[in-house]
N, C-alpha and C positions, 0 to 999 in steps of 0.2 A: 638655857643651853644654846651656846653659839656654834655656828657652823665653822668648819676649818677654813673656809674660803674668806671669812671676814677678818682674819688676823691682819694687823697692820704691817707685820714684818714679811708677810708672804708677798713676793713680787710677782706680778702678772707678766704675761708675755708682752703686753703693751708697754709696761714700764721698762722692761729689759730691752725692747726694741728701740724705745726712745733714748735710753742711755747708750745703746750701740750707735745710733745715728749721731747723737751729740759727741760721743768720743771720736767717731770717724770724722765729723766736721772739724773738731779742734785739731785732730791729727793731720788733716789735710791742710789746715792753715799753717800748722807748724812746719810741714814739709815743703809747702809752696814757697816759703821765704827763701831758703837756700837754693831750691831748684830753679826759681825764677832768676836768682842772682847768677847762677852758672849758665842758664840759657841766654841771659842778656850779654854777659861778658865773654863767655867761651862756648858758643853754641855747638861747635864741633866736638867738644869734650863730653857732651851729654849723650849717653848711649842707652840702649834698651835696659841694661842692668840698672841704671838709675831710676827709670820709670817703674821697673819691677820692684825695686827696693822701696820706692815711695808708696806703691800700692800695698806692699806688705806691711809697711809702717802704719798706714791708715787703717788697714784691717786689724792689725794688732792693737792699736789704740781703741778701736771700736769694741773688740772682743774683751779687752781688759776692763773697759768701762762698763760693759754689760755684766761681767763677772763680779767686779769689786764695787760697782755702783758709784755713789757720790764721793767716796774717798779718792778714787782714781780720777774722777772728773775735776775735783778740787786741785789735785796735784797737777793735772794737765793744764788747767786754767792758770795756776800759779806760774808754771813754766812759760805759758804763752804771755803772761803779763810781764815776766822778767826779761823778755827780749827787748833789745834796744829799739827805740822808735826814731822816726825822723823828726 
């Protein structure tokens, strides 16, 4: 007779927190590329709204990765890999 807590599909708070942090990290990398471009070429065009939108995007990526797990993280990493590099 197994306990309910030993199920492999049951996600713990630690795994959800880790997925939230990984999603937030990937989201911050995704948003820093265009934000740094705008800050370098047109620093007077970057306003508080851009920073608030960036923070919202990062939190949204973290929340979606905590809810959907590896499926969203794979999608986010595929998006990150498809960005053109130098």
